C-alpha positions, 0 to 999 in steps of 0.5 A: 751687248752686241747691239751697242750703239755709240753717240758722236764724240765730236766736240764743237769747234773740232774739225770732223775731217780725219784725223781728229788729233789729240796731242800733248805730253806724256806727263804734265810735269810743271805748269810752265811745261804744260802751258808752253806745250799747249800754246805751241800745239794751239798755234798749230791748230790742235784742239784737244790737249792731252797730259798724264796727271796720274802715271801708272809705272811698271816699277816704283820710284819712277815718276808717277805723275804730279797728281791732282796738283796738275789739274788746275794747269789743264784748266788754264789750258782750256781758259787761255787757249780754248783747247779741250782737255783729256787725261788718264784715269785709273780709279774712282778717285781719279774720275771724281777729281777729273770731273771736279776740274771739268776735264772734257775727255777721260781715257782709260789706260791699257793696264786698267782696261785689262782689269775687270775690277778696276773697269767696274769701279770706274764705270760705277763712278761714271754713272750719271755723267756725260763725259767722253770716255776713250778706252785703250786696248788691254796690254795683252791681245785679247779682243773679248777683254777689250770689248768687256771694258767697253761694255762695262762703261756702256752699262754705266749709261755712257754712250760717248765712247771711243777706243784707242789702239796702242798696240800689245805688249810683247817680249819681242821689241826689235821694231815696236814697243808694242806690237800693232797686231792690226787685225784686232782693232780691225775685227773690233771695227767690224763688230761695232762700225759706229765705235770711234777709233783712235790710234796711239802711234807713240806707244806702238812705236816707242820711237819718234821716227815711227810716229809718222809711218804708224800714223799713216798706216792708221789712216789707211785702215780708216781710223778716225783719229790719232793720239800723239805724245808731243812735248815742248822739250822732248829730250828732257821729258820726265817720262817716255822721252824717246817717243815724244815729238815737238809740236813742229814735228807733229804739224809736219807729220799731220800735214804729210798724211795721205787721207784716202777716200773711204766713200769712193765707188768700188764698182770697178773692183767687182770683177777682182772680188768675184775672182777672190770669192772663187779662190776662197771657194777653192781654198775651202774645198782643198781644206775639206779634202785635207781634213778628210785625209787627216781623218784617214791618217787618224784611222790608220794610227788608231788601227796600228796603235800610233800616237797622234802627234808626230813632232818631226813631221810637223816641223818638216811641214812648217819649215818646207811650207814657209820656205815655199810661201816666202818664194811666192811673196807671202810673209813667213809669219803669216804662213806659220800662223795659217799652218798652225791653225790647219795643224790644230784642226788636223789634230782635232780631226784625228782625235775624233777618229781615235775616240770613235 
C-alpha cells in the first residue's frame, strides 16, 4: 500500500501548532488519581488525556491495569474538563469496550504492533468505526513490521491514523530504556509524508530527566506531537514511576521547547548542498573502485584456493578505520555500521567471483 493517504487527526479545540501534546499517567489507578491528574493537566492547557486501562506487563503479578472499571473515569475526565481521551487497546474486546465508553483515540502498543495476528484482530474490530488510531512502533527495529501494522488498520477503512515512536528494545540500557534509532521513523516519514508522527520520550528515556532532551530532539526532527506520561504523584505511581513527571514539570518542558521553522526558505543552502552532491559522487566512485579491487582479491583467492573470510584482516580494518573516524569527528558506532555494510558487499563481490 505505497499510496496510502491519511486524514487529519486534529480534534476541534486542539491547537494545530506543534507540538500536539497527549499527556496523562502510565496507568489509571484510582478515580481520584485520574481526575486529579486530569484537572492539573487541563489547568496547564493540555487537551488530550491519556491513561492506560489495560497494561501489558512483562511478568505476571505486576499491576496490569484496572481494566474496564477505569473507563467511566475517563468519561468523567471528558465531562468535567472537556478533554479528549485516549487509551491503549490490545484485543478486539478492548476495542469494543473503549468504543462503548466513547474513548476518542485508541493507541496500539509496541508488543501488539509486533504481532500481525493481534493487529488483524484489532483491525477487524475497527471496521465501520471512525476513531483516531495511533500505532506505536514494534519492540524490535523492523520498519516493514511497523508499516504492516499501519496497512492492516488502513485496510479496515480507517484513515485517521498516526504513529508513535517509542524507541526499540535493546539489551544495552545504559542511557535509554528503548533506543531511539531515529533513522527508522525518519524513513517512515520519507515514505509517508502525510502520516502524523508522535514521539513518546517517556518510554524512550525511561527516566524523568531524559523527557526534555528527547522531546526537543523530536521537535528538531519535525515530529507533529508528543505523548508524555504525567502523574499527579509520580513517586508513588503503580507503574513506570521513574519516567513519569508532574503536570508542572510537563508545562515547564513544553514551554522551553524550541520549535524550528520548517517552512523557512532553504535557497541559501543551495551551494552547500551542491558540494554535498559532488562529494556523494566522489564517494560512489571510490566505493566502485574498492569493489573492483575486492573482485580482484576474490579472483586471487579462487586461483590460490584461499577461503574468502579473513577474520583477522577484517578486525584490523575495523579497529584502524574506527580510530581514524573518531579523530575526524565521526561517531565510532556510525563508522562501524558503514564498514560492516561495505564489508558485507565486498564479501558478496568475492563470492560472485568464486562462483563464476
